Backbone as numpy.savetxt, mean C-alpha at the origin, in Angstrom:
# Nx Ny Nz CAx CAy CAz Cx Cy Cz
20.26 6.89 21.50 19.67 5.42 19.90 18.11 6.55 19.80
18.65 7.42 18.47 17.20 7.65 18.00 15.98 7.11 17.51
14.93 6.94 17.83 13.26 7.31 17.52 13.54 6.48 16.34
12.87 6.13 15.04 12.56 5.99 13.83 11.33 6.32 13.41
10.65 6.94 12.53 8.97 6.54 12.09 9.28 5.13 10.33
9.47 4.06 11.12 9.56 3.42 9.99 7.88 2.53 9.70
8.02 2.95 7.56 6.45 2.70 7.00 6.69 2.19 6.17
6.29 0.71 6.20 6.21 -0.42 5.46 4.87 -1.07 4.67
4.82 -0.91 3.12 4.17 -1.37 2.43 4.17 -3.07 3.11
3.38 -3.01 2.40 2.64 -4.71 3.39 3.20 -6.31 1.35
2.32 -5.38 0.65 2.84 -6.79 -0.31 3.95 -6.81 -0.97
4.62 -7.04 -1.19 5.97 -7.55 -2.06 7.17 -6.66 -1.67
6.70 -5.78 0.04 7.67 -5.74 1.19 7.69 -6.32 2.60
6.72 -6.86 2.86 6.55 -7.33 4.33 6.38 -9.11 3.44
5.11 -8.98 3.02 4.91 -9.67 3.08 5.06 -10.51 1.37
5.24 -11.59 0.86 5.59 -12.86 -0.08 4.46 -13.55 -0.66
4.09 -12.51 -1.81 2.93 -12.60 -2.21 2.67 -14.06 -3.37
3.87 -14.49 -3.35 4.20 -15.81 -3.92 3.12 -16.90 -3.70
4.03 -17.80 -1.77 3.76 -18.21 -1.14 2.42 -17.06 -0.03
2.40 -16.11 -0.37 1.38 -15.22 0.86 1.84 -15.35 2.15
3.05 -15.39 2.14 3.34 -15.24 3.96 4.73 -14.55 4.54
5.42 -13.82 5.65 5.96 -13.37 5.84 6.93 -14.20 5.89
8.22 -13.88 5.76 9.75 -15.03 6.35 10.04 -14.37 7.77
10.63 -15.78 7.70 11.10 -15.49 9.26 12.08 -14.28 9.74
12.53 -14.23 8.18 14.20 -13.12 8.54 13.26 -12.02 8.80
12.03 -11.77 7.92 11.48 -10.08 7.64 10.86 -10.44 9.37
10.23 -11.19 10.02 9.29 -10.96 10.65 10.49 -10.74 11.91
11.96 -11.67 12.14 12.40 -11.02 13.29 13.06 -9.87 12.95
13.15 -9.28 11.79 13.72 -8.15 11.60 12.35 -6.69 12.76
11.39 -7.58 12.31 10.74 -6.30 12.27 10.69 -5.76 13.72
10.42 -7.64 14.32 10.39 -7.59 15.56 11.79 -6.63 16.27
12.97 -7.25 16.20 14.01 -6.80 16.68 13.90 -4.61 16.12
13.44 -4.26 15.15 13.36 -2.88 15.37 12.14 -2.34 16.38
10.72 -3.33 16.61 10.48 -2.56 17.20 10.76 -2.21 19.02
10.95 -3.62 19.12 12.29 -4.02 20.68 12.86 -2.64 20.57
13.39 -2.32 19.63 14.81 -0.92 19.82 13.86 0.37 19.82
12.54 0.38 19.52 11.84 1.55 20.19 11.02 2.50 18.68
11.40 2.21 17.93 11.20 2.39 16.73 9.31 1.93 16.25
8.71 3.29 16.25 7.53 3.44 15.37 7.33 3.01 14.41
6.36 1.79 14.52 6.10 0.91 13.54 5.12 1.07 12.59
4.51 1.18 11.61 3.90 1.77 10.67 3.17 1.07 9.38
2.09 0.50 9.12 1.82 -0.17 7.84 1.43 0.94 7.10
1.64 1.27 5.94 1.16 1.34 4.84 1.27 0.96 3.71
-0.24 0.99 3.54 -0.55 0.43 2.18 -1.36 0.91 1.59
-1.91 0.09 0.10 -3.12 0.18 -0.80 -3.56 -0.48 -0.31
-4.09 -1.65 0.12 -5.06 -2.93 1.29 -5.92 -1.79 2.13
-7.24 -2.30 1.36 -8.25 -2.07 2.74 -8.02 -2.44 3.88
-9.31 -2.26 4.87 -8.91 -3.08 6.43 -9.70 -4.55 6.29
-10.43 -4.43 5.08 -11.17 -5.50 5.11 -9.87 -6.78 4.50
-8.74 -5.77 3.85 -8.77 -7.15 2.63 -6.59 -7.10 3.56
-6.04 -5.89 4.41 -6.04 -6.35 5.28 -5.85 -7.32 6.91
-7.19 -7.83 6.77 -7.63 -8.88 7.66 -7.19 -10.54 7.38
-7.34 -10.25 5.81 -7.32 -12.01 5.69 -5.54 -11.86 5.38
-4.60 -10.88 6.09 -3.07 -11.24 5.94 -2.72 -11.76 7.73
-1.60 -11.64 7.72 -1.19 -12.13 9.03 -0.58 -10.74 9.82
-0.78 -9.04 8.65 -0.40 -8.34 9.10 -0.72 -7.89 10.38
-2.26 -7.89 10.70 -3.07 -7.60 12.42 -1.81 -8.32 14.05
-1.51 -9.71 13.42 -1.29 -11.01 14.79 0.12 -10.96 14.33
1.17 -10.57 13.92 2.41 -10.50 13.65 3.43 -9.75 14.72
3.07 -7.83 15.00 3.56 -7.20 15.99 2.12 -6.22 16.59
2.70 -5.12 17.22 1.68 -4.27 17.69 2.45 -2.95 16.45
1.74 -2.88 15.85 1.66 -1.19 14.60 1.28 -0.54 15.64
2.33 0.73 15.62 2.00 2.35 16.01 0.69 2.60 15.17
0.30 2.65 14.35 -0.80 2.77 13.87 -0.78 2.58 11.93
-1.60 3.17 11.21 -2.18 1.98 9.56 -2.07 2.88 8.81
-1.37 2.95 7.88 -1.93 3.69 6.16 -2.65 2.90 5.57
-4.11 3.18 5.63 -4.96 2.14 4.01 -5.33 2.85 3.05
-5.36 1.72 2.33 -6.17 2.59 1.24 -5.25 4.25 0.03
-4.02 3.50 0.08 -3.01 4.48 -0.03 -3.54 6.14 0.40
-3.40 5.78 1.72 -3.74 7.01 2.45 -4.94 7.73 2.92
-6.52 6.74 2.09 -7.81 7.09 2.78 -8.06 7.06 3.78
-7.57 5.88 4.68 -7.83 5.94 5.65 -6.99 5.57 6.43
-7.09 6.24 7.70 -5.30 6.23 9.05 -6.31 5.91 10.48
-5.51 4.66 10.98 -5.90 4.06 12.13 -4.71 3.96 12.82
-5.15 4.42 14.09 -3.83 3.98 15.41 -3.76 2.62 16.12
-2.99 2.61 17.07 -2.64 1.44 17.03 -3.75 0.49 17.63
-4.73 0.57 18.13 -6.39 -0.27 18.35 -7.00 -0.47 17.30
-6.78 0.17 16.30 -7.75 0.00 14.95 -8.04 0.96 14.79
-8.94 2.14 15.54 -9.82 3.17 15.71 -9.38 4.33 14.52
-10.30 4.99 14.26 -10.27 5.86 12.63 -9.49 7.03 13.42
-8.61 6.97 12.49 -8.13 9.02 13.04 -8.26 9.63 12.36
-8.47 9.43 10.46 -9.34 10.23 9.53 -9.31 9.27 8.17
-10.62 9.52 7.59 -11.51 9.04 6.77 -11.86 9.24 5.68
-11.58 9.33 4.68 -11.94 9.18 3.71 -12.35 9.07 2.36
-14.06 10.00 1.42 -14.53 8.48 0.68 -14.43 9.75 -0.50
-14.48 8.52 -1.24 -14.11 9.69 -3.31 -15.09 10.19 -3.70
-15.66 11.02 -4.28 -16.35 11.72 -4.99 -17.07 10.53 -5.94
-18.26 10.93 -5.75 -19.23 9.94 -6.19 -19.20 9.80 -8.16
-18.51 10.98 -8.73 -19.28 11.34 -9.73 -17.51 11.28 -10.59
-16.22 10.97 -9.55 -15.43 10.75 -10.12 -15.54 8.87 -10.70
-15.93 8.61 -9.28 -16.45 6.92 -8.84 -17.54 6.04 -10.46
-18.15 6.98 -10.47 -19.37 7.01 -11.82 -18.51 6.56 -13.18
-17.59 8.25 -13.25 -16.76 8.45 -14.26 -16.03 7.38 -14.87
-15.01 6.82 -13.67 -14.41 6.26 -13.78 -14.94 4.91 -14.31
-16.34 4.61 -14.26 -16.94 3.52 -14.17 -17.33 3.23 -15.83
-17.62 4.41 -15.68 -18.26 4.70 -17.65 -16.77 4.44 -18.58
-15.60 5.05 -18.76 -14.64 4.74 -18.62 -14.13 3.32 -18.73
-14.25 2.68 -18.11 -13.94 1.06 -18.01 -14.65 0.23 -18.63
-16.24 0.38 -18.59 -17.04 -0.13 -19.54 -16.67 0.33 -20.77
-16.41 1.10 -21.39 -15.57 1.54 -22.70 -14.50 0.53 -22.78
-13.81 -0.14 -21.92 -12.75 -0.79 -22.21 -13.06 -1.73 -21.50
-14.20 -2.42 -21.25 -14.38 -3.83 -20.92 -13.80 -4.41 -19.83
-13.80 -3.63 -19.16 -12.74 -3.72 -18.02 -13.28 -3.86 -16.72
-13.69 -4.79 -15.70 -13.71 -4.72 -14.73 -13.05 -3.40 -13.87
-13.82 -3.07 -12.44 -13.77 -2.12 -11.60 -14.44 -2.96 -10.36
-12.85 -2.62 -9.33 -13.96 -3.45 -7.92 -13.47 -1.57 -6.73
-15.02 -2.15 -5.98 -15.43 -0.36 -5.66 -15.27 -1.24 -3.97
-14.11 -0.46 -3.43 -13.86 -0.30 -2.00 -15.44 0.19 -1.54
-15.87 -0.54 -1.04 -16.87 0.18 0.11 -16.99 -1.01 1.47
-17.55 -0.43 2.32 -18.53 -1.14 3.12 -18.99 -2.71 2.83
-19.43 -2.84 2.06 -19.80 -4.28 0.74 -19.44 -4.30 0.08
-17.99 -4.79 -0.36 -17.37 -4.36 -2.01 -18.63 -4.77 -3.51
-17.54 -4.55 -4.30 -18.63 -5.10 -5.83 -17.49 -4.66 -6.64
-17.73 -5.80 -8.15 -17.08 -5.56 -8.72 -17.81 -5.18 -10.05
-18.27 -4.20 -10.89 -18.87 -3.77 -12.07 -19.13 -4.87 -12.63
-18.54 -5.36 -13.64 -18.75 -6.51 -13.47 -17.97 -8.37 -13.68
-18.10 -9.37 -15.04 -17.78 -10.16 -14.91 -16.41 -10.05 -14.65
-15.61 -10.95 -14.34 -14.13 -11.29 -14.01 -13.48 -11.32 -15.21
-12.26 -10.87 -15.07 -12.14 -11.56 -16.26 -10.79 -12.22 -16.19
-9.45 -12.88 -16.89 -8.21 -13.51 -16.14 -7.75 -12.16 -16.13
-7.05 -11.52 -15.72 -6.83 -10.46 -14.56 -7.34 -9.83 -13.34
-7.85 -9.77 -13.33 -8.92 -10.58 -12.04 -9.00 -11.51 -11.10
-8.60 -12.93 -12.28 -8.13 -13.69 -11.52 -6.55 -13.52 -11.02
-6.35 -13.36 -12.22 -4.71 -13.04 -11.75 -4.20 -12.20 -10.38
-4.76 -11.21 -10.34 -4.74 -10.29 -9.08 -5.14 -11.15 -7.76
-6.10 -11.45 -8.20 -6.95 -11.78 -7.08 -5.79 -13.22 -6.42
-5.34 -13.71 -7.01 -4.14 -14.87 -7.60 -2.46 -14.36 -6.30
-2.38 -13.24 -6.88 -1.17 -12.33 -6.04 -1.31 -11.98 -5.06
-2.93 -11.33 -4.33 -3.03 -10.72 -3.39 -3.92 -11.58 -2.41
-4.25 -13.07 -2.50 -5.26 -13.92 -1.84 -6.12 -13.60 -1.29
-7.34 -12.82 -2.23 -7.89 -12.04 -1.57 -9.16 -12.54 -2.84
-10.33 -12.24 -1.92 -12.41 -12.25 -1.86 -12.51 -11.77 -3.57
-13.12 -12.53 -4.80 -13.46 -11.48 -4.92 -15.11 -11.32 -4.90
-15.90 -9.88 -4.97 -17.13 -9.50 -4.95 -18.08 -10.22 -5.75
-18.43 -10.21 -5.33 -19.66 -10.16 -5.77 -20.07 -8.93 -7.16
-20.88 -9.11 -8.26 -21.15 -8.34 -9.96 -21.95 -7.16 -9.17
-22.22 -6.37 -8.90 -23.30 -5.21 -8.45 -23.24 -3.80 -9.31
-24.42 -3.65 -9.51 -24.17 -1.94 -10.01 -23.55 -1.39 -8.70
-23.42 0.52 -9.11 -23.35 0.94 -8.00 -23.96 1.96 -8.49
-24.50 2.67 -6.33 -26.12 3.17 -7.03 -25.64 4.85 -6.63
-24.42 5.53 -6.71 -24.13 6.45 -7.13 -24.31 7.15 -5.78
-24.08 6.40 -4.74 -24.26 7.19 -3.45 -23.23 6.60 -2.39
-23.50 5.02 -2.31 -22.72 4.59 -1.41 -21.00 5.26 -0.82
-20.75 5.31 0.01 -19.69 5.52 -0.19 -17.95 4.18 -0.29
-17.77 5.16 -1.32 -16.55 4.36 -2.10 -15.36 5.01 -1.46
-14.26 4.19 -0.65 -13.17 3.71 -0.07 -11.98 3.64 -1.01
-12.08 2.96 -2.11 -10.79 3.36 -3.03 -11.15 2.07 -4.26
-10.35 2.34 -5.59 -11.19 1.33 -6.32 -9.89 0.83 -7.29
-10.22 -0.59 -7.98 -9.09 -1.11 -8.91 -9.53 -1.66 -10.04
-8.73 -1.23 -10.95 -8.57 -1.69 -12.11 -7.82 -3.15 -11.94
-8.78 -3.25 -13.64 -7.64 -4.54 -14.13 -7.37 -4.90 -15.53
-6.42 -5.49 -15.93 -5.95 -4.49 -17.38 -4.71 -5.84 -17.19
-3.74 -5.70 -18.08 -3.10 -6.58 -18.51 -1.17 -5.59 -18.04
-0.30 -6.72 -17.34 0.43 -5.86 -16.27 1.13 -5.16 -17.01
1.64 -4.06 -17.07 2.35 -2.94 -17.67 1.24 -1.85 -18.53
0.49 -1.68 -18.15 -0.79 -1.05 -18.82 -0.38 -0.16 -17.78
-0.49 1.32 -18.36 -0.29 2.64 -17.66 -2.18 3.43 -17.14
-2.76 2.93 -18.15 -4.12 3.51 -17.29 -4.64 4.24 -18.12
-4.27 4.69 -19.40 -4.08 6.48 -19.38 -5.50 6.99 -19.86
-6.12 6.14 -20.16 -7.60 6.52 -20.42 -8.34 7.12 -19.28
-8.02 6.87 -18.34 -8.12 7.12 -16.63 -7.63 8.41 -16.42
-6.62 8.94 -16.46 -5.46 9.46 -16.33 -6.10 10.97 -16.30
-6.75 11.73 -16.57 -7.56 13.15 -16.77 -9.18 12.79 -16.36
-9.07 11.91 -15.92 -10.75 12.09 -15.13 -10.47 12.53 -13.88
-11.42 13.61 -13.34 -11.02 14.80 -12.02 -11.52 13.71 -10.39
-10.37 14.19 -9.85 -10.43 13.69 -8.69 -9.84 12.31 -8.14
-9.13 11.95 -9.31 -8.61 10.02 -8.59 -7.32 10.47 -9.41
-6.27 9.66 -8.69 -4.99 9.41 -9.04 -4.75 7.84 -9.17
-3.85 7.16 -10.36 -3.91 5.72 -10.24 -2.26 5.53 -10.70
-2.30 4.21 -10.05 -1.08 3.42 -9.15 -1.13 2.70 -10.22
-0.74 2.16 -10.91 0.13 0.56 -12.04 -0.09 -0.17 -10.29
0.29 -1.33 -10.41 0.23 -2.29 -9.29 1.41 -3.41 -9.70
2.25 -4.39 -9.24 2.84 -5.42 -9.91 2.68 -6.27 -10.70
0.75 -6.58 -10.20 0.26 -7.36 -11.23 -0.38 -7.26 -12.28
-1.24 -7.69 -12.47 -2.67 -7.31 -13.07 -3.80 -6.01 -12.78
-3.09 -5.08 -12.16 -4.06 -3.67 -12.20 -3.85 -2.67 -11.67
-4.57 -1.51 -10.98 -4.44 -0.69 -11.03 -4.78 0.31 -9.56
-4.26 0.87 -8.30 -5.39 1.30 -7.66 -5.41 2.56 -7.56
-6.19 3.06 -7.50 -7.25 4.52 -7.98 -7.41 4.77 -6.80
-7.03 6.12 -6.18 -7.46 6.65 -4.96 -7.73 8.47 -5.43
-8.15 8.86 -4.24 -8.10 10.03 -4.15 -7.64 10.45 -4.49
-6.97 12.18 -6.01 -5.61 13.27 -5.74 -5.55 13.76 -4.66
-4.84 13.95 -4.42 -4.40 14.02 -2.96 -3.54 14.09 -2.41
-3.66 12.72 -2.16 -3.87 11.93 -1.20 -3.18 10.60 -1.29
-2.14 9.82 -0.77 -1.51 8.92 -0.54 -0.44 8.13 0.86
-0.69 7.22 0.32 0.79 6.71 2.12 1.34 8.00 2.39
1.67 8.82 1.71 3.00 10.10 2.32 1.90 10.58 3.32
0.48 11.73 2.20 -0.15 11.59 3.20 -0.83 11.74 4.77
-0.72 9.84 4.00 -1.80 9.47 5.71 0.16 9.31 6.25
1.56 8.81 6.20 2.67 8.50 6.55 2.61 10.00 7.45
2.74 10.99 7.30 2.93 12.64 7.73 1.84 13.22 8.46
0.65 12.50 8.63 -0.47 12.92 9.17 0.15 11.98 10.60
0.85 10.64 10.45 0.85 9.76 11.66 2.70 10.48 12.40
3.45 10.60 11.78 4.43 12.05 11.98 4.71 12.30 12.64
3.44 13.69 12.25 2.77 14.66 13.27 2.34 14.05 14.71
1.54 12.63 14.76 1.19 13.46 15.43 1.94 12.18 16.73
3.40 11.90 15.63 3.43 10.89 16.99 4.87 11.99 17.02
4.99 13.18 16.87 6.29 13.97 16.83 6.88 14.54 16.18
7.30 13.61 15.18 8.68 12.83 14.58 8.51 14.00 12.55
9.79 14.56 12.85 9.69 15.29 11.90 9.80 15.03 10.34
9.76 13.52 9.90 10.09 12.86 8.92 10.11 11.38 9.16
9.77 10.41 8.46 9.89 8.87 8.11 10.93 8.65 7.28
11.08 6.65 7.66 11.74 6.47 6.80 10.80 5.16 6.18
11.01 4.90 4.66 9.77 3.90 4.19 10.50 2.41 3.20
10.09 1.65 3.63 10.40 0.66 2.67 8.93 0.41 1.64
9.28 0.18 0.64 8.73 -0.26 -0.55 8.50 -0.86 -1.61
7.90 -0.83 -2.48 8.11 -2.08 -3.67 7.64 -1.75 -5.40
6.18 -0.66 -4.79 5.45 -0.45 -6.01 5.15 0.79 -6.36
4.85 0.54 -7.43 4.38 2.58 -8.09 3.33 3.02 -6.86
2.58 1.84 -6.22 2.24 2.78 -5.33 3.15 3.61 -4.16
4.15 2.93 -4.17 5.14 4.43 -3.24 5.71 4.97 -3.48
5.74 5.83 -4.57 6.40 6.51 -5.21 6.50 7.72 -4.63
4.84 8.75 -4.28 4.78 9.21 -3.18 6.04 9.36 -1.62
5.44 8.39 -1.89 5.30 7.92 -0.18 7.15 8.02 -0.51
7.51 7.49 -1.20 9.07 7.96 -1.23 9.87 9.27 -1.83
9.05 9.52 -3.36 9.40 11.30 -2.31 9.93 11.73 -0.94
8.57 11.78 0.01 8.44 12.55 0.88 9.54 12.20 2.34
9.79 10.76 1.66 10.48 10.19 2.83 12.05 11.64 3.52
12.78 10.92 4.52 14.14 11.18 4.27 15.17 10.34 4.11
13.97 8.78 3.89 15.21 7.58 3.70 14.26 6.67 3.24
14.71 6.18 1.65 13.75 5.53 0.86 14.09 4.29 0.51
13.86 2.94 0.88 14.41 1.83 0.05 13.79 0.98 0.10
13.86 0.84 -1.47 12.64 -0.55 -2.44 13.50 -1.49 -2.46
12.39 -2.56 -2.48 12.77 -4.21 -2.24 14.07 -4.29 -4.08
14.48 -5.27 -3.91 15.58 -5.51 -4.61 14.67 -6.07 -6.33
13.10 -6.47 -5.76 12.23 -7.21 -6.37 11.59 -6.36 -7.14
11.59 -5.49 -6.55 10.54 -3.85 -6.72 10.53 -3.50 -8.37
9.39 -2.85 -8.19 9.01 -2.49 -9.85 10.17 -1.45 -10.15
10.52 -1.60 -11.66 11.37 -0.20 -12.22 11.30 1.06 -11.45
10.14 1.35 -11.87 10.26 2.76 -11.65 9.71 3.16 -9.82
9.73 2.56 -8.74 10.15 2.83 -7.71 11.71 2.71 -7.28
11.86 1.93 -7.67 14.03 1.60 -8.36 14.63 2.36 -8.03
13.71 3.71 -9.18 14.48 4.59 -10.02 14.35 5.52 -8.67
13.07 5.56 -7.94 13.04 6.96 -7.00 13.69 6.79 -5.78
13.66 5.20 -5.03 14.17 4.71 -3.88 16.34 4.87 -3.45
16.04 5.55 -1.98 17.67 6.24 -2.12 18.28 5.01 -2.15
17.37 4.19 -1.34 18.53 2.48 -1.63 17.54 1.61 -1.79
18.51 0.57 -2.92 18.00 -0.83 -3.49 19.11 -1.67 -2.35
17.56 -2.54 -1.85 18.33 -3.51 -0.64 17.70 -4.86 -1.44
17.95 -5.97 -1.05 17.72 -7.27 -1.39 16.21 -7.71 -1.84
16.39 -8.31 -2.95 14.56 -9.15 -2.85 14.45 -9.72 -2.02
12.79 -9.46 -1.91 12.75 -10.49 -0.01 12.71 -11.30 0.26
12.49 -12.26 -0.65 13.14 -13.77 -0.73 14.51 -13.72 -0.21
15.59 -12.74 -0.76 17.07 -12.72 -0.26 17.25 -11.20 1.21
15.85 -11.87 2.22 16.15 -10.75 3.33 16.67 -9.64 3.19
15.56 -8.94 2.25 15.73 -7.38 1.54 15.43 -6.35 2.89
14.30 -6.72 3.74 14.11 -5.99 5.05 15.24 -6.27 5.63
15.78 -7.62 6.40 16.82 -7.56 7.49 18.54 -6.98 6.49
18.85 -6.96 5.88 20.17 -6.48 4.60 19.75 -5.02 5.16
18.66 -4.34 4.69 18.60 -3.39 4.54 18.94 -2.51 5.98
18.49 -3.68 7.07 18.35 -2.78 8.77 20.14 -2.87 8.26
20.53 -4.28 8.28 22.14 -4.16 9.09 22.91 -2.89 7.82
22.54 -3.09 6.75 23.35 -1.62 5.70 23.48 -0.56 6.80
21.98 0.03 7.11 22.14 1.30 7.98 22.36 0.90 9.46
22.52 -0.49 10.05 23.23 -0.25 11.16 22.18 0.34 12.52
20.95 -0.50 11.89 20.16 -0.14 12.63 19.43 -1.40 14.06
20.25 -1.74 13.82 20.04 -3.46 15.11 21.19 -3.44 15.81
22.14 -1.84 15.52 22.72 -1.84 17.62 22.76 -0.08 17.48
21.21 0.31 16.89 20.77 1.25 17.50 22.01 2.64 17.69
22.77 2.51 16.17 23.70 3.68 15.78 22.93 5.00 15.47
23.49 6.06 16.43 22.53 7.29 16.46 23.82 8.18 15.34
24.25 7.66 14.50 24.92 8.28 13.27 24.38 7.74 12.01
23.06 6.75 12.37 22.12 6.50 10.84 20.58 7.28 11.42
20.69 8.22 11.00 18.70 9.20 11.06 18.29 8.96 9.67
């Protein structure tokens, strides 16, 4: 059997965000893949604090973690391999642009903040992720910011932020967009871990626009059947929905549960 580096998004891929749980089908599938000797990686837009609010750390001995869309890389013991911080000027410009639009911004920091009173899109996204909304505070322009989150109506492409130097914007499936450092993504994190583990490539499972770069550089990209249309368009293979055993059925389709060496 050829060992593979398998990289999994969390929300909408491993974790059902309507019930905030990981199905038994998905859990059994990833445990089986691990037992077969594959390297198993979490690759998510969530930060470490947010990921701790899920079951992810408890369900499997993961081999590594790509967090904040590639801005924080952890090893299997959750120790930092690589960490990046956003340019404070880019942060301030993003906040200023959002203020003109009456748009709240969450700054992922050692102690998170939200720049203004939460609106309905913040509450909608909080319900989607089952996260805690941070306190309203001003950013001092100095503290390290790992990533940001913008909040607007579902389908907004956040065009007002596209020309801000140093950032990249990925609209999510709910009422938000991830804001990360330009040039960094889940793909860069996955490739760093691939190099550390001695792999030439990786396989990606995802469902959202923040998976597009991860799909682009994967040897095989698999999108969930209920994924974002943009992610489906870029994926090599579209599996069933999460609720209909999408992870399991993809593994069966590629014969991974029997260690078929002809499927790389």
